[in-house]
DOLUM-193950 format. One record per atom (N, C-alpha, C): residue number from 1; x, y, z. Coordinates in pm, 1 decimal, m for minus. Layout:
N
     i         px         py         pz
   NUM          X          Y          Z
...
//
This chain:
61
     i         px         py         pz
     1      744.1    m1164.5      312.0
     1      633.2    m1093.4      253.6
     1      571.5    m1005.9      362.0
     2      587.7     m874.3      350.7
     2      525.5     m784.1      447.4
     2      373.6     m784.1      432.5
     3      305.4     m790.7      546.3
     3      159.7     m780.9      548.5
     3      124.3     m664.2      640.2
     4       51.9     m568.3      585.4
     4       11.1     m450.4      660.6
     4     m140.4     m454.6      674.4
     5     m189.3     m441.4      798.5
     5     m333.3     m438.5      823.0
     5     m372.3     m299.4      871.7
     6     m473.3     m242.4      809.4
     6     m520.0     m109.4      844.9
     6     m667.0     m119.7      883.4
     7     m699.5      m73.8     1003.2
     7     m838.8      m69.8     1047.4
     7     m881.3       76.0     1050.0
     8     m996.1      103.6      987.2
     8    m1043.6      239.8      981.3
     8    m1195.3      242.1      970.5
     9    m1250.5      356.9     1005.3
     9    m1394.8      372.9      994.3
     9    m1434.1      383.8      848.3
    10    m1551.5      332.8      816.1
    10    m1602.0      340.4      679.6
    10    m1623.3      485.7      639.6
    11    m1631.4      506.3      509.0
    11    m1666.3      639.8      462.1
    11    m1568.1      701.8      365.3
    12    m1455.4      637.2      340.6
    12    m1360.2      691.9      245.4
    12    m1394.8      646.8      104.2
    13    m1355.4      726.4        8.4
    13    m1384.1      692.7     m131.0
    13    m1286.0      586.4     m180.4
    14    m1322.2      525.3     m291.9
    14    m1232.9      428.2     m355.8
    14    m1098.4      494.0     m388.1
    15    m1102.8      616.7     m435.0
    15     m980.1      688.2     m470.6
    15     m891.2      710.3     m347.6
    16     m950.5      746.1     m234.2
    16     m872.8      766.3     m111.0
    16     m808.2      635.8      m66.1
    17     m884.7      527.0      m68.4
    17     m830.3      398.0      m26.4
    17     m720.1      351.2     m121.4
    18     m742.2      370.8     m250.1
    18     m643.0      330.9     m349.3
    18     m511.9      406.5     m329.3
    19     m520.1      537.1     m304.6
    19     m399.6      617.1     m281.0
    19     m329.0      573.1     m154.2
    20     m405.9      546.6      m48.8
    20     m346.7      502.9       76.8
    20     m271.0      372.2       59.1
    21     m331.0      276.6      m12.4
    21     m266.3      147.5      m35.7
    21     m137.3      166.4     m115.3
    22     m141.2      251.8     m216.5
    22      m20.4      278.5     m295.7
    22       87.7      341.2     m208.5
    23       50.0      440.4     m127.6
    23      147.1      508.6      m41.7
    23      208.8      412.9       60.7
    24      126.5      329.8      121.5
    24      177.2      231.2      217.1
    24      275.7      137.1      148.4
    25      238.2       89.2       32.0
    25      325.5       m0.8      m43.4
    25      457.3       67.3      m77.3
    26      451.2      192.3     m122.2
    26      573.5      266.7     m155.7
    26      668.1      275.7      m36.9
    27      613.7      302.1       81.9
    27      698.0      314.1      202.1
    27      762.2      180.7      237.9
    28      685.3       73.8      232.1
    28      740.3      m58.0      264.1
    28      850.5      m94.6      165.6
    29      827.5      m69.4       37.5
    29      929.2      m99.0      m64.8
    29     1055.5      m17.5      m36.6
    30     1040.5      111.8       m8.6
    30     1155.7      199.2       14.2
    30     1229.3      166.4      143.6
    31     1156.3      142.7      251.6
    31     1219.1      125.8      383.0
    31     1266.8      m15.4      411.0
    32     1198.4     m115.8      355.8
    32     1230.3     m254.9      387.6
    32     1301.1     m324.5      271.2
    33     1282.6     m269.1      152.6
    33     1345.4     m329.5       36.0
    33     1266.6     m445.2      m23.2
    34     1141.8     m459.7       16.5
    34     1058.0     m566.8      m38.5
    34     1016.0     m529.1     m180.4
    35      987.6     m628.4     m259.3
    35      934.4     m599.7     m393.1
    35      787.9     m559.1     m379.0
    36      740.4     m479.8     m473.7
    36      600.3     m435.2     m470.2
    36      505.6     m554.6     m466.7
    37      539.3     m658.0     m541.9
    37      453.5     m775.7     m551.8
    37      445.1     m852.6     m420.1
    38      541.5     m831.9     m332.0
    38      543.4     m904.7     m204.5
    38      464.7     m833.6      m94.1
    39      428.8     m707.6     m117.4
    39      361.1     m628.8      m14.1
    39      210.3     m653.8      m21.2
    40      155.0     m698.6       90.2
    40       11.1     m723.6      101.1
    40      m48.2     m622.0      198.1
    41     m156.2     m558.0      157.7
    41     m224.2     m460.6      243.4
    41     m368.3     m507.2      261.8
    42     m409.7     m519.0      387.3
    42     m546.0     m560.7      421.5
    42     m617.1     m440.8      483.1
    43     m728.8     m402.0      423.2
    43     m809.2     m292.1      476.5
    43     m930.1     m350.3      546.5
    44     m952.7     m304.2      666.8
    44    m1070.7     m346.9      742.1
    44    m1149.0     m221.8      779.2
    45    m1260.4     m204.2      709.8
    45    m1346.1      m89.9      739.8
    45    m1455.9     m134.8      835.2
    46    m1484.6      m49.6      931.8
    46    m1590.0      m84.1     1026.7
    46    m1695.2       25.5     1026.6
    47    m1819.9      m14.0     1047.8
    47    m1926.8       84.9     1057.4
    47    m1904.5      175.2     1178.7
    48    m1951.7      297.5     1167.7
    48    m1934.3      393.0     1277.4
    48    m2010.2      352.6     1402.6
    49    m2106.4      260.9     1389.2
    49    m2176.1      215.0     1509.9
    49    m2110.4       91.5     1570.1
    50    m1992.5       57.9     1522.1
    50    m1913.5      m51.2     1580.4
    50    m1784.4        0.0     1642.9
    51    m1774.3      130.9     1664.1
    51    m1653.0      189.3     1720.2
    51    m1692.1      304.4     1812.0
    52    m1631.8      307.3     1930.1
    52    m1664.1      412.3     2026.5
    52    m1536.8      467.9     2087.8
    53    m1542.2      594.0     2125.3
    53    m1434.8      660.0     2198.8
    53    m1498.3      731.8     2316.7
    54    m1445.9      706.5     2434.8
    54    m1497.7      772.3     2553.5
    54    m1642.1      735.8     2583.6
    55    m1681.9      615.6     2543.2
    55    m1817.1      570.1     2572.2
    55    m1922.9      621.9     2476.0
    56    m1878.5      687.0     2366.7
    56    m1972.9      740.6     2268.6
    56    m1943.7      679.1     2133.2
    57    m2047.3      618.0     2074.6
    57    m2030.4      561.4     1940.3
    57    m2000.4      672.9     1841.5
    58    m1914.5      644.6     1746.1
    58    m1883.1      742.9     1643.6
    58    m2007.6      781.1     1563.9
    59    m2100.2      688.6     1550.1
    59    m2224.2      717.8     1478.5
    59    m2313.1      817.2     1552.9
    60    m2288.4      836.8     1683.1
    60    m2366.5      931.1     1761.8
    60    m2301.5     1068.9     1769.6
    61    m2187.6     1083.7     1709.1
    61    m2118.8     1213.3     1716.7
    61    m2151.5     1301.2     1598.9
//
């Protein structure tokens, strides 16, 4: 059972997340041969004040 974990900043719409999950599942099914029902996708959204690049919080940019 393939398990895919995606970490991303909050702010995407339900429609964007839904499409991303479908696309990820499609690739795993095509490339690995797993059944759709076996593919698990975990989304972890984080607030922009919990992520920084170059010492600057994303919420400050």
